[in-house]
C-alpha positions as CSV (number, residue, x, y, z in Angstrom):
1,M,-19.2,-11.7,1.8
2,R,-21.8,-10.0,1.1
3,F,-20.0,-6.4,2.6
4,R,-16.5,-8.2,0.2
5,I,-18.9,-8.4,-2.5
6,K,-20.8,-4.4,-1.7
7,S,-18.1,-3.3,-1.5
8,Y,-15.6,-4.7,-4.4
9,L,-19.1,-3.4,-6.9
10,Q,-18.3,0.5,-5.5
11,F,-15.1,-0.3,-6.4
12,L,-15.6,-0.5,-9.6
13,W,-17.9,1.5,-10.6
14,H,-16.1,4.2,-9.4
15,S,-11.6,3.4,-9.6
16,K,-10.4,4.7,-12.8
17,N,-7.5,3.4,-15.1
18,E,-4.3,5.4,-16.1
19,H,-6.0,7.7,-18.5
20,G,-8.8,9.1,-15.4
21,V,-5.6,10.3,-13.3
22,H,-4.4,14.1,-14.1
23,S,-1.2,13.8,-11.5
24,P,1.5,13.5,-13.0
25,F,3.1,11.5,-9.8
26,V,0.2,8.9,-9.9
27,F,-0.3,8.7,-14.0
28,H,3.6,7.7,-13.3
29,L,3.4,5.7,-10.9
30,L,1.1,3.2,-13.2
31,T,2.6,3.5,-16.2
32,Q,6.2,2.6,-15.0
33,G,5.1,0.5,-12.0
34,L,1.7,-0.7,-12.0
35,Y,1.0,-2.0,-15.3
36,N,4.4,-1.9,-16.4
37,K,4.6,-5.5,-18.2
38,L,8.3,-5.9,-17.6
39,I,8.3,-5.8,-13.9
40,K,7.2,-9.6,-13.0
41,L,7.3,-11.1,-9.6
42,P,9.6,-14.4,-9.8
43,V,7.0,-17.5,-10.0
44,A,8.5,-19.6,-7.8
45,A,7.9,-17.4,-5.3
46,L,4.5,-18.1,-5.5
47,S,4.5,-21.8,-5.2
48,T,5.8,-22.4,-1.2
49,Y,3.0,-21.4,0.0
50,K,-1.2,-22.1,-0.9
51,G,-4.4,-19.9,-0.2
52,I,-2.4,-16.7,-2.2
53,N,-3.3,-13.8,-4.1
54,P,-1.4,-13.5,-7.3
55,K,-2.7,-10.6,-8.0
56,K,-2.2,-8.9,-5.1
57,S,1.3,-10.5,-4.7
58,R,2.0,-9.3,-8.2
59,L,0.6,-5.6,-7.5
60,L,3.3,-5.4,-3.8
61,Y,5.6,-6.5,-6.1
62,K,5.5,-3.6,-8.8
63,V,4.9,-0.9,-5.7
64,I,8.2,-2.0,-3.9
65,Q,10.0,-2.6,-7.0
66,Y,8.6,0.7,-8.7
67,F,9.8,3.0,-5.3
68,S,12.6,0.5,-4.3
69,P,12.4,2.1,-0.5
70,K,16.0,2.1,1.2
71,S,13.5,1.3,4.8
72,I,11.1,0.0,5.1
73,L,8.7,-1.2,8.8
74,I,6.5,-4.1,7.9
75,V,3.6,-3.9,11.4
76,G,2.4,-7.6,11.9
77,D,3.0,-11.2,10.9
78,T,3.5,-10.9,6.5
79,T,5.7,-13.9,6.7
80,F,4.6,-13.8,2.8
81,E,4.7,-10.3,1.9
82,K,7.8,-9.8,3.4
83,E,9.4,-12.4,1.5
84,V,8.4,-10.6,-1.6
85,I,9.3,-7.2,-0.4
86,L,12.8,-9.1,-0.2
87,L,12.3,-10.3,-3.9
88,A,11.9,-6.4,-5.5
89,N,14.1,-5.1,-3.1
90,P,16.7,-7.5,-1.8
91,K,18.8,-4.3,-0.6
92,A,16.4,-2.4,1.8
93,K,16.9,-2.4,5.7
94,I,13.7,-4.3,7.1
95,D,12.0,-3.5,10.6
96,I,9.6,-5.6,12.8
97,D,9.5,-2.9,14.9
98,I,9.6,0.6,15.4
99,D,12.0,2.2,16.2
100,N,13.5,6.4,16.1
101,A,13.8,5.8,12.4
102,I,13.0,7.4,9.3
103,Y,10.5,5.2,7.0
104,N,10.7,5.3,3.3
105,C,8.1,2.7,3.8
106,I,5.4,1.6,6.4
107,Y,3.7,-2.3,4.9
108,I,0.5,-2.4,7.1
109,H,-1.1,-6.4,7.5
110,S,-4.7,-5.8,7.9
111,Q,-4.8,-8.2,11.3
112,E,-2.7,-5.0,12.8
113,F,-5.8,-2.8,12.1
114,S,-7.9,-3.5,15.4
115,L,-4.5,-2.1,17.2
116,L,-3.9,1.7,15.0
117,T,-4.5,4.1,17.7
118,D,-4.4,7.0,17.4
119,E,-1.7,7.2,19.2
120,R,0.1,4.3,17.0
121,I,-0.9,6.3,13.8
122,E,0.9,9.2,15.3
123,Q,4.0,7.5,15.7
124,L,3.9,6.2,12.5
125,L,3.4,9.2,11.2
126,I,6.6,11.2,12.6
127,T,8.7,8.5,11.3
128,S,6.9,8.9,8.1
129,E,8.8,12.1,5.9
130,N,8.7,13.9,2.6
131,D,9.0,11.0,0.8
132,S,7.7,7.8,2.1
133,F,4.8,5.6,1.5
134,W,2.8,3.5,3.1
135,I,1.1,0.5,2.0
136,L,-1.9,-0.7,3.9
137,E,-2.7,-4.7,2.8
138,N,-6.4,-5.8,2.5
139,I,-8.2,-2.1,3.0
140,H,-12.2,-3.3,1.8
141,A,-11.7,-6.6,4.3
142,N,-14.4,-4.9,6.3
143,G,-17.0,-2.1,7.8
144,T,-13.8,-1.3,11.0
145,T,-10.8,-1.7,7.8
146,E,-12.9,1.1,5.6
147,K,-13.5,3.4,8.2
148,L,-9.7,3.3,9.5
149,W,-9.2,4.3,5.7
150,Q,-11.0,6.8,5.7
151,T,-10.1,7.9,9.0
152,L,-6.2,7.5,7.3
153,K,-6.8,9.5,4.4
154,Q,-8.7,12.9,6.6
155,N,-5.4,13.5,8.0
156,P,-3.8,17.2,7.6
157,K,-0.3,15.3,6.9
158,V,-1.4,12.4,4.4
159,T,-2.0,13.8,0.8
160,V,-2.2,11.4,-2.0
161,T,-4.3,8.0,-0.8
162,I,-4.7,5.6,-3.3
163,D,-7.2,3.0,-2.8
164,I,-6.4,0.8,-5.3
165,Y,-8.5,-2.6,-3.7
166,Y,-6.1,-4.9,-2.1
167,F,-3.5,-2.6,-0.6
168,G,-4.5,1.7,0.2
169,L,-1.9,3.9,-1.2
170,V,-0.7,6.2,1.0
171,F,2.2,9.4,0.6
172,F,2.8,12.0,2.0
173,R,3.7,14.5,-0.5
174,R,3.2,18.2,0.5
175,E,4.6,19.6,-2.9
176,Q,1.7,17.3,-4.2
177,V,-2.3,19.2,-3.5
178,K,-4.4,17.2,-2.0
179,E,-6.4,14.3,-3.9
180,H,-7.6,10.0,-3.6
181,F,-7.6,8.3,-6.4
182,I,-9.3,4.5,-7.3
183,I,-7.2,2.7,-9.1
184,R,-7.9,-0.7,-11.4
185,A,-4.7,-2.3,-11.1
């Protein structure tokens, strides 16, 4: 518990809102996606599950709604998150096993972080293209998850990372300079 509190306080200290962002791509994501009050997760989706963080669910909903990925790979047992993703983008093709397809979005549940070896990360990178993005759940859960987050940030194929505390967003945009953002969402 002490680790989570320290991690959250560090996040708050370093985080910015849309006024501290100089990247048009990230600024647009914030203003049109994460901070958009018109994008709302249906309340009925939250009522069927106990112990679910509503803010975290709304953020996931807004990210998926904003990008509207056509194909999504879900890594890990994420029944609730899968439901939120389907509510945000009902037309998306969702896989739970990797095949040789290219995915626009890969959602990685925090329980899978211990299984993400360098080989597995490379396998996931092969299924990503320039406009693909990853969503890593709960990147501040413990030291292991933060270490994985730091490793991904250093990967040469990764250009933009956004830490929104509940999730880490990873982008592979070759046209953009490598940057890391810590955003209050």
